[in-house]
N, C-alpha and C positions, 0 to 999 in steps of 0.2 A: 499153537499151530499157525502156519502161514496162510494168510488170505490175500490173494493178489487183487481181486476185483471188488470185494465187498468191504465196506467200511467196518472197521473193527468194532465200532460202537453198536453195531446191530446185534452183537452177542448179548446173551441175557445175564452173564455173570454179574453179580452184585445188585441185581434188580430185585425189588421186593416181590414182584409177581412174575413168574417165569412160565413160558409156554414154548418149550424146546421144539416140539413138532411144528408149531406154527412158524417159528423163526427159521427152521430148516427149509420149509416150503417157500417162505418169502425170500430167503437167501438165493434159492434156485431161480425164482422168477426174476429177481433183480439182476442176477448174474447174466441170465439169458437176454434180458432187456438191454444190457450194456455190450453184449457180444455182437460183433459184425458177422460172425460165422456160426453155423451150428456147432454144438459141443457134444462130445460123447460122454457117457457116464464117467469114464476115467478123467476126462478133462474137468468136468464139473466137480468131482471129488477132489482133484488136485487143487483147483482154484479156491475151493471152500475149506480146504484143510480137513476133509472128512474121508471116511472110507467109502468104497463103492457100496458095500453092504448097508451102511447107514442110510444111503440115499435111495436104495432100490424101491422101497414101498412108496416113498414120497413122490418119486418120479412117476410111478405107476398111477397114483391117484391124480396127479396134476394132468397127466395125459387123459385119464378117464373123464376129468372135469373140463377138459378142452382148454386149459390155460397154456399148455405146451403141446407140441406135436412131435412125432417121430419122423425124421427124414433119414432113411437108410439106418445107420447105427448111431445117429446123433439126435439131439433135441433142439428145437427152436421154440421161441415164444409165439403164440398165436395172437390174433387181434382181439381176443375176448376182453382183456382189461380195457383196451381202447373203447370197445363197444359199451362196456359197463359204465365207463366214465360219461358217456353221452346220455345215460339215463339219470345221472345226477341232476337234480332239479335246476340249479343255476345254469349249468351248461346247456341243458335241454331247452330252457327258456331262451337263452342267448341264440341258439341255433334256430329255434322256431321263428324268432323275430327277424334274425339276420338273413336267413336263406332267401326269402322272396325279394328283399331289398338288394341283396347281392346280385341276383339274376337281373333285376331291373337296371342296376348300375352297369353291369357288364354289357347289357344290350344297348344302353345309352352311349357308352364310350367305346364300345368294341375293343375292350381290353379285359384281361383276366383280373380277378381280385381274390384275395384270400384273407381269412380271419384267423388270428393267432391269439393265444393266451400264454401267460407266463407259467413256467413249470420248472422249478428247481434249477435255476441257473441257465435255462434255455427257454425257448418259446416253442409251443406246439401248434401246428396247423390243424385247426378243428373243422374248417370248411373252406371250400374254394369253388369258384365258377370259372370255367374255361372261356377263352375268347370265342364269342358267338360265331365269328366268321371262319373259325377253324385254324387260324395260323397265328401263333404268338407264344408267349412264355407263361408258364404256370408252375406252381409247386404242388407236390403230392400231399393229400390229406394224411395226417399222421407223421409228417416230417418234423424233425426237431431242427430249429434254426438258431443261429448265434444271436445273442441278445445285444452285445456291445457293438457289433459291426453293422448290423442291419438297421434300416430305417424303422421298421416295425418294432424291433427290440428296443431301440432308443425311445420310441414313443411309450412303450410299456414301462420304461424306467422314469421318463420325464414327468409323467402324471401320477406321482405317488407322494405320500407324505414322506418327509425326510428320513425317518427311521426305516420305513419299508424300502425306500430307494437304496439306502445304504446296505441293508441286508441282501437285496437282490444283486447289487453290484458285486458284493463280496462273493456271493454264490457263483455268479457268472465268471468271476476272475479265477476261481478254483478250476473251472473247466477250460477257460481260455485266458491264461495269465499273460503278463507282459504288455498290458495296455497302459496308455498314458491317461491316468485317472483325472489329472487336472484338465486336460483337453476334453475328456469326456464330460466332466462337470460343466464346462463352458457350453458344450453342445446341448446338454440337457436343459440348461437355463434358457438357451435360445429357443429350443423346441417348445418349452413350457410357455414362454412369452408369446411365441407365434401361434401356438395352438395345434401344430402338426409338424411333420417332417417331410421335406422334399429334397432329395439329393441323388446324385448318381449312385448306382448300386456299388457297394463295397465288395461284392462277391461275383457279379456277372457283368462283364464289360459290355457297354452299349445300353444297359437298362437304366431307367430313371425311376427310383422308388418314391411313391407318394403315400404317406401313411397318416391316418387320423385315429385318435382314441375313441373308444366307446366308454363312457364314463358313468360312475355311480353317483349317488346323491352327494357324496363328499367331494366329487370332482376327480376321484382316482380312476385310473384306467382299468376297466374290466378286461378289455381286449383291444386289439388294434386291427383295423380294416385297411388293407394295403392294396394298391395297384402297382404292379411292376410294369411301368410304362415302356412299351416297345414301339419304336417308329416303324411304320410300314411305308417303304418308298413307293409302293404301287397304289397307295390309297391316300391321296392328298386331302380328302374331305373329312377325315377323322378329327376328333377333338384333339387339341394340343394340350400341353402341360396345364395351362390355366383352366381350360374347359374341364379336364379330368379332376383337377383340384377342386373346382366349384361343385362338380357332381358328387365327389367323394365327401366333401364337407356336408352337403345337404343330406346324404345318406346316413352319415354317422350322427349328425344332429338328430335326425328322426329316430334312429335306433336308440340313441341315448335317452330320448324323451319317452320312448315306449318302455324301456327297461327300468328307468329310474323315476319317471314322472317329472323330470326336470324340464 
């Protein structure tokens, strides 16, 4: 059967322990997570190579458990999985420690900041603080960002052991192919040597991204804390690049110390 959206390896054929109902439910959830638009029962059945009848009860239970929701005659993923991920102890600890420091940082520099973690070839925004003065650039919590192009993504790659870095680059290249890997390797070496990334945004013209790692005891990046620096022509008294860099370095060093005891 043809499966357009879900990796064929998710099927249970040939596995010693099979759970067809569980895999059916996970296939639906993963499909909806990857879809930019709501999908009808027929859409889901066609993309998964199953009949509508096969999926009827599973869709009903997923709606009942609030993992998916009905919009008209279609289905969408809810935020329940995202919310559950925040209960996972390492993530919850990171958010608990990071949130007050992020608010302090944003107030000091009058810029937004956001916290990202690596997630299967992309990075996920798990927290953000808006510009206190009300005008600026920020990203939405729950957004998935490119790893290879963004400053924060390169930070998450640069501060890893060689094997983990290689695996993550390969995963990212599946999603966003056609990157110059030699140039990327050079950039990552520079970032690792310097200790952070600071560069014009590769995605939004006029922004200057400054990103530092939050590191574990081995020195690997658990997360990246990033300021998308935006100039305000009507506020000459705000901190410049160097001032933001210094404040961000101090915040990430403190956060690293609190999380890893380093």
